[in-house]
Each structure stands twice: as structure tokens, then as C-alpha cells.
C-alpha beads as a LAMMPS data file, in Angstrom:
LAMMPS data file: protein, C-alpha beads

248 atoms
247 bonds

1 atom types
1 bond types

-500.0 500.0 xlo xhi
-500.0 500.0 ylo yhi
-500.0 500.0 zlo zhi

Masses

1 110.0

Atoms # bond

1 1 1 460.397 -9.948 280.988
2 1 1 463.329 -9.593 278.567
3 1 1 466.325 -11.752 279.477
4 1 1 469.905 -11.267 278.260
5 1 1 472.221 -14.293 278.444
6 1 1 475.947 -13.646 278.977
7 1 1 478.315 -16.621 278.718
8 1 1 481.477 -17.358 276.763
9 1 1 480.475 -21.003 276.217
10 1 1 478.185 -21.528 273.181
11 1 1 476.591 -24.706 274.573
12 1 1 475.812 -22.979 277.880
13 1 1 474.193 -20.051 276.018
14 1 1 472.098 -22.385 273.888
15 1 1 470.942 -24.442 276.871
16 1 1 469.944 -21.399 278.918
17 1 1 468.208 -19.855 275.911
18 1 1 466.170 -23.024 275.367
19 1 1 465.246 -23.274 279.048
20 1 1 464.170 -19.633 279.317
21 1 1 462.203 -19.925 276.085
22 1 1 460.156 -22.774 277.560
23 1 1 459.058 -20.637 280.528
24 1 1 455.969 -18.484 280.174
25 1 1 456.431 -14.743 280.553
26 1 1 460.102 -14.505 279.510
27 1 1 461.739 -13.623 276.205
28 1 1 465.407 -14.188 275.363
29 1 1 467.112 -11.197 273.753
30 1 1 469.250 -11.793 270.683
31 1 1 472.127 -11.718 270.263
32 1 1 473.479 -13.081 273.508
33 1 1 476.771 -11.766 274.887
34 1 1 480.008 -13.788 274.923
35 1 1 482.005 -11.534 277.271
36 1 1 481.699 -8.655 279.707
37 1 1 482.282 -5.862 277.198
38 1 1 479.582 -7.200 274.887
39 1 1 477.270 -7.562 277.882
40 1 1 477.549 -3.901 278.872
41 1 1 477.025 -2.771 275.278
42 1 1 473.929 -4.956 274.841
43 1 1 472.532 -3.863 278.195
44 1 1 472.877 -0.235 277.046
45 1 1 471.160 -0.883 273.724
46 1 1 468.530 -3.491 274.636
47 1 1 467.665 -2.516 278.256
48 1 1 466.980 -6.088 279.485
49 1 1 464.952 -6.676 282.648
50 1 1 467.120 -9.614 283.753
51 1 1 470.707 -10.663 282.948
52 1 1 471.803 -14.293 283.293
53 1 1 475.507 -13.702 283.844
54 1 1 478.451 -16.107 283.818
55 1 1 481.354 -15.175 286.104
56 1 1 484.500 -16.671 284.575
57 1 1 484.862 -14.990 281.170
58 1 1 487.792 -13.467 279.247
59 1 1 488.269 -9.728 279.695
60 1 1 485.709 -8.281 282.101
61 1 1 484.381 -11.104 284.253
62 1 1 480.827 -11.346 285.542
63 1 1 481.601 -9.799 288.925
64 1 1 483.163 -6.757 287.254
65 1 1 480.124 -6.384 284.989
66 1 1 477.781 -6.590 287.973
67 1 1 479.835 -3.997 289.856
68 1 1 479.501 -1.558 286.946
69 1 1 475.766 -2.194 286.760
70 1 1 475.427 -1.316 290.448
71 1 1 476.616 2.194 289.618
72 1 1 473.636 2.767 287.324
73 1 1 470.352 4.324 288.421
74 1 1 468.139 1.571 286.971
75 1 1 470.216 -1.584 286.518
76 1 1 468.719 -4.883 285.359
77 1 1 468.347 -7.701 287.854
78 1 1 471.383 -9.997 287.792
79 1 1 471.305 -13.778 288.208
80 1 1 474.730 -15.423 288.135
81 1 1 475.006 -18.763 286.316
82 1 1 478.451 -20.210 286.930
83 1 1 480.414 -23.422 287.243
84 1 1 480.995 -23.398 291.020
85 1 1 479.774 -21.792 294.222
86 1 1 483.112 -20.204 295.166
87 1 1 481.969 -16.711 294.173
88 1 1 478.653 -16.721 296.058
89 1 1 479.705 -14.141 298.658
90 1 1 481.049 -11.748 296.019
91 1 1 477.828 -12.223 294.033
92 1 1 475.711 -11.131 296.988
93 1 1 477.929 -8.104 297.473
94 1 1 477.298 -7.240 293.830
95 1 1 473.529 -7.112 294.532
96 1 1 472.758 -10.268 292.566
97 1 1 469.255 -11.625 293.080
98 1 1 470.237 -15.206 292.280
99 1 1 473.211 -17.560 292.074
100 1 1 472.870 -20.743 290.029
101 1 1 475.514 -23.446 289.673
102 1 1 475.768 -25.239 286.332
103 1 1 474.236 -27.445 285.163
104 1 1 471.219 -25.257 285.891
105 1 1 467.937 -27.072 286.489
106 1 1 464.686 -25.692 285.101
107 1 1 462.976 -25.338 288.478
108 1 1 465.971 -23.452 289.895
109 1 1 466.055 -21.142 286.893
110 1 1 462.336 -20.438 287.128
111 1 1 462.602 -19.644 290.829
112 1 1 465.529 -17.278 290.215
113 1 1 463.703 -15.504 287.378
114 1 1 460.591 -15.035 289.528
115 1 1 462.752 -13.554 292.266
116 1 1 464.434 -11.288 289.721
117 1 1 461.059 -9.779 288.807
118 1 1 461.080 -8.048 292.201
119 1 1 463.191 -4.874 292.480
120 1 1 466.781 -5.493 293.534
121 1 1 468.446 -3.447 296.251
122 1 1 469.663 -0.702 293.910
123 1 1 466.266 -0.399 292.207
124 1 1 464.473 -0.494 295.558
125 1 1 466.537 2.417 296.810
126 1 1 465.842 4.425 293.654
127 1 1 462.114 3.741 293.864
128 1 1 461.630 4.447 297.534
129 1 1 464.188 7.024 298.638
130 1 1 462.430 10.306 299.569
131 1 1 462.907 13.124 297.072
132 1 1 464.538 15.315 299.718
133 1 1 467.442 12.842 299.874
134 1 1 467.918 12.529 296.123
135 1 1 467.242 16.039 294.884
136 1 1 465.115 14.455 292.152
137 1 1 461.387 14.162 291.597
138 1 1 458.903 12.327 293.817
139 1 1 459.004 8.572 294.272
140 1 1 456.960 6.294 292.058
141 1 1 456.423 3.814 294.911
142 1 1 456.070 3.948 298.692
143 1 1 457.889 1.304 300.723
144 1 1 456.519 -0.092 303.979
145 1 1 457.857 -2.739 306.346
146 1 1 455.203 -5.394 306.990
147 1 1 455.086 -9.015 308.091
148 1 1 455.790 -9.930 304.471
149 1 1 459.011 -7.900 304.482
150 1 1 459.347 -4.766 302.344
151 1 1 456.160 -3.992 300.415
152 1 1 456.202 -1.594 297.488
153 1 1 452.948 0.278 296.858
154 1 1 452.703 2.113 293.510
155 1 1 451.727 5.726 294.106
156 1 1 448.822 5.348 291.687
157 1 1 447.219 2.775 294.015
158 1 1 447.305 5.025 297.111
159 1 1 443.880 6.319 298.209
160 1 1 444.898 8.386 301.238
161 1 1 447.390 9.014 304.038
162 1 1 446.107 9.548 307.600
163 1 1 448.383 10.540 310.486
164 1 1 447.822 8.950 313.880
165 1 1 450.370 9.769 316.590
166 1 1 453.851 8.806 315.342
167 1 1 452.724 6.720 312.355
168 1 1 450.889 7.392 309.104
169 1 1 448.334 4.916 307.751
170 1 1 448.530 4.456 303.995
171 1 1 445.301 3.126 302.493
172 1 1 445.713 1.549 299.071
173 1 1 443.722 -0.650 296.713
174 1 1 444.872 -3.814 298.465
175 1 1 444.603 -2.771 302.110
176 1 1 446.543 -0.681 304.618
177 1 1 450.158 -0.330 305.782
178 1 1 451.882 1.842 308.386
179 1 1 454.580 4.350 307.446
180 1 1 457.202 5.913 309.649
181 1 1 457.145 9.178 307.675
182 1 1 455.704 12.596 308.652
183 1 1 452.525 13.628 306.862
184 1 1 454.063 17.028 306.096
185 1 1 456.975 15.404 304.253
186 1 1 454.531 13.342 302.175
187 1 1 452.550 16.486 301.364
188 1 1 455.704 18.334 300.295
189 1 1 456.752 15.471 298.029
190 1 1 453.387 14.546 296.525
191 1 1 451.475 17.831 296.740
192 1 1 450.627 17.783 293.047
193 1 1 448.772 14.459 293.415
194 1 1 447.343 14.680 296.937
195 1 1 445.303 17.342 298.714
196 1 1 445.030 18.000 302.451
197 1 1 441.457 17.708 303.712
198 1 1 442.218 17.712 307.429
199 1 1 445.226 18.432 309.617
200 1 1 445.835 14.676 309.714
201 1 1 444.730 13.563 306.230
202 1 1 445.879 13.709 302.593
203 1 1 443.773 12.172 299.815
204 1 1 444.578 11.356 296.190
205 1 1 443.059 14.012 293.923
206 1 1 442.158 11.469 291.248
207 1 1 440.228 9.394 293.812
208 1 1 437.830 12.196 294.798
209 1 1 434.230 11.397 293.917
210 1 1 432.048 13.970 295.706
211 1 1 431.854 16.348 298.653
212 1 1 428.686 16.089 300.736
213 1 1 427.340 18.041 303.700
214 1 1 425.729 16.059 306.515
215 1 1 422.527 17.100 308.375
216 1 1 424.752 18.194 311.267
217 1 1 426.723 20.545 309.022
218 1 1 429.888 18.472 308.674
219 1 1 431.503 17.832 305.300
220 1 1 432.296 14.344 304.038
221 1 1 434.486 13.438 301.093
222 1 1 433.651 10.255 299.197
223 1 1 436.557 8.563 297.443
224 1 1 436.729 5.943 294.715
225 1 1 437.927 2.667 296.128
226 1 1 436.492 3.064 299.654
227 1 1 433.238 1.164 299.043
228 1 1 431.021 4.016 300.168
229 1 1 433.065 5.067 303.207
230 1 1 433.822 8.773 303.557
231 1 1 436.432 10.954 305.244
232 1 1 435.688 14.093 307.238
233 1 1 436.849 17.392 305.719
234 1 1 437.707 20.035 308.310
235 1 1 435.975 23.407 307.918
236 1 1 439.247 25.229 307.252
237 1 1 439.949 22.958 304.261
238 1 1 436.454 22.870 302.688
239 1 1 437.000 25.944 300.486
240 1 1 440.310 24.601 299.195
241 1 1 438.820 21.195 298.437
242 1 1 435.878 22.758 296.571
243 1 1 438.186 24.943 294.497
244 1 1 440.377 21.973 293.665
245 1 1 437.366 19.862 292.665
246 1 1 436.273 22.527 290.198
247 1 1 439.590 22.063 288.427
248 1 1 439.296 18.280 288.131

Bonds

1 1 1 2
2 1 2 3
3 1 3 4
4 1 4 5
5 1 5 6
6 1 6 7
7 1 7 8
8 1 8 9
9 1 9 10
10 1 10 11
11 1 11 12
12 1 12 13
13 1 13 14
14 1 14 15
15 1 15 16
16 1 16 17
17 1 17 18
18 1 18 19
19 1 19 20
20 1 20 21
21 1 21 22
22 1 22 23
23 1 23 24
24 1 24 25
25 1 25 26
26 1 26 27
27 1 27 28
28 1 28 29
29 1 29 30
30 1 30 31
31 1 31 32
32 1 32 33
33 1 33 34
34 1 34 35
35 1 35 36
36 1 36 37
37 1 37 38
38 1 38 39
39 1 39 40
40 1 40 41
41 1 41 42
42 1 42 43
43 1 43 44
44 1 44 45
45 1 45 46
46 1 46 47
47 1 47 48
48 1 48 49
49 1 49 50
50 1 50 51
51 1 51 52
52 1 52 53
53 1 53 54
54 1 54 55
55 1 55 56
56 1 56 57
57 1 57 58
58 1 58 59
59 1 59 60
60 1 60 61
61 1 61 62
62 1 62 63
63 1 63 64
64 1 64 65
65 1 65 66
66 1 66 67
67 1 67 68
68 1 68 69
69 1 69 70
70 1 70 71
71 1 71 72
72 1 72 73
73 1 73 74
74 1 74 75
75 1 75 76
76 1 76 77
77 1 77 78
78 1 78 79
79 1 79 80
80 1 80 81
81 1 81 82
82 1 82 83
83 1 83 84
84 1 84 85
85 1 85 86
86 1 86 87
87 1 87 88
88 1 88 89
89 1 89 90
90 1 90 91
91 1 91 92
92 1 92 93
93 1 93 94
94 1 94 95
95 1 95 96
96 1 96 97
97 1 97 98
98 1 98 99
99 1 99 100
100 1 100 101
101 1 101 102
102 1 102 103
103 1 103 104
104 1 104 105
105 1 105 106
106 1 106 107
107 1 107 108
108 1 108 109
109 1 109 110
110 1 110 111
111 1 111 112
112 1 112 113
113 1 113 114
114 1 114 115
115 1 115 116
116 1 116 117
117 1 117 118
118 1 118 119
119 1 119 120
120 1 120 121
121 1 121 122
122 1 122 123
123 1 123 124
124 1 124 125
125 1 125 126
126 1 126 127
127 1 127 128
128 1 128 129
129 1 129 130
130 1 130 131
131 1 131 132
132 1 132 133
133 1 133 134
134 1 134 135
135 1 135 136
136 1 136 137
137 1 137 138
138 1 138 139
139 1 139 140
140 1 140 141
141 1 141 142
142 1 142 143
143 1 143 144
144 1 144 145
145 1 145 146
146 1 146 147
147 1 147 148
148 1 148 149
149 1 149 150
150 1 150 151
151 1 151 152
152 1 152 153
153 1 153 154
154 1 154 155
155 1 155 156
156 1 156 157
157 1 157 158
158 1 158 159
159 1 159 160
160 1 160 161
161 1 161 162
162 1 162 163
163 1 163 164
164 1 164 165
165 1 165 166
166 1 166 167
167 1 167 168
168 1 168 169
169 1 169 170
170 1 170 171
171 1 171 172
172 1 172 173
173 1 173 174
174 1 174 175
175 1 175 176
176 1 176 177
177 1 177 178
178 1 178 179
179 1 179 180
180 1 180 181
181 1 181 182
182 1 182 183
183 1 183 184
184 1 184 185
185 1 185 186
186 1 186 187
187 1 187 188
188 1 188 189
189 1 189 190
190 1 190 191
191 1 191 192
192 1 192 193
193 1 193 194
194 1 194 195
195 1 195 196
196 1 196 197
197 1 197 198
198 1 198 199
199 1 199 200
200 1 200 201
201 1 201 202
202 1 202 203
203 1 203 204
204 1 204 205
205 1 205 206
206 1 206 207
207 1 207 208
208 1 208 209
209 1 209 210
210 1 210 211
211 1 211 212
212 1 212 213
213 1 213 214
214 1 214 215
215 1 215 216
216 1 216 217
217 1 217 218
218 1 218 219
219 1 219 220
220 1 220 221
221 1 221 222
222 1 222 223
223 1 223 224
224 1 224 225
225 1 225 226
226 1 226 227
227 1 227 228
228 1 228 229
229 1 229 230
230 1 230 231
231 1 231 232
232 1 232 233
233 1 233 234
234 1 234 235
235 1 235 236
236 1 236 237
237 1 237 238
238 1 238 239
239 1 239 240
240 1 240 241
241 1 241 242
242 1 242 243
243 1 243 244
244 1 244 245
245 1 245 246
246 1 246 247
247 1 247 248
């Protein structure tokens, strides 16, 4: 993860740079920024994953920088590093993922950086908002509310969607989650990557392994990642599935 440090105090920049450099998995971008204007320019040119941002700086302060970043489609994660906790509420409103009070301790910094690796609220919305609402292309991730909170499942890890009453079960490489989305809407959005095999089922085209007829005349579709389990293909969809498989 590339980290940009923004602080008008040279000693603070050096200390944060040294601390980040000692943590595995993070790289400090050079040069650092000494004010808000420099920060925005470096963010444009270097595209950091995380910004460690001071608040009280000459010119544009940290809160103003964060507010401008919120207007972008794919902003970096922001962790404020400041001298007091008086701006904590404003920081949360600016979609910051962390708020550290100087002098920053290594364990606090590491915890904030780990949290910053997860998508922030603006990124989460961009990743998971249905295409019909954005007018853009399909999502790259599917979001589901689980006991862990909001889980993001990359579309490439989805094996199938199966509708059951008012919910849709999403089977992925790591298990299953429930979605409160209509199967038809998922088909409209992801029709180039998923194929309907039954009135209640969509499967990932790239996961299809083979189509097999049972002794009773039913058709089963075997998918990669299901450990030998198969899904039933309805008779009305068999021809379409066969034709699609010939194109794979």
C-alpha cells in the first residue's frame, strides 16, 4: 500500500515516514506534502492508497483537502494525524477512516493503516451501487450484510446466484451470503458474465465445467469450485446453455 504523508512540520513528516517504513506492506511516497495544495497535486500524480493527513496547515487545511477528496470517484483512504482531538467529529464527516493524535504510537498507526486498507464509505458506494443507479458499467464487487458487517465479494469469486422467495443466495469461493436484490436485476447487470440455467438460478460462465444428463433425463451442470456438486438445468434453458458452452 502506497502512503502519502501530508504535514507542514518537517520533524512530524520524518517521524511518520520512519514509522511507516518499519511496517511490512507499506511504502512511503516521496516527496511528502507540506500543505493542502501540494497534497492534492501529489494525490493526482502519485495515486496513493492511503493519505496520512495533518489538519492545521497553512492555506488549505486537512479538513478542506479531505472534503475535496470526497468529491472524487476513487479517493484514497484518509487517516488524520493531528495535534489534538478537537476536530474528530469533522474528520468523521469527511469520511476519514482514522484519527490519530500526535505523538502517534506505532501500534495505533498500524491499526489505522490496516483499517484504511478496507474501502472507505465513498469507495464502498462506488464499488457496490447497482449500475441502474449510476448509469455506469456493472459493479466490480457485490456487498452483503452479514454478522461481520458489510462484506464485499469480488465478482470474480462468485460461483452462482440462486433465488429463494424474497432473497437471493450468492455462492462464492469462501461460502454463501444472502442478498436483498432481485435475480432479474442481477441478470440485467451481469448478463455478460453469468448465464441463466433455471428460472431461479444464474451461474458464472467461467465456472462452467460440464453439462451431464442423468439416467432420469434431467440435466446437471457441474461448476468449478463446488467440489463435485451440480445444479439442475431446466429443459427450457438446456439449448441456450449448450450453445453458450460451445463458445467458451
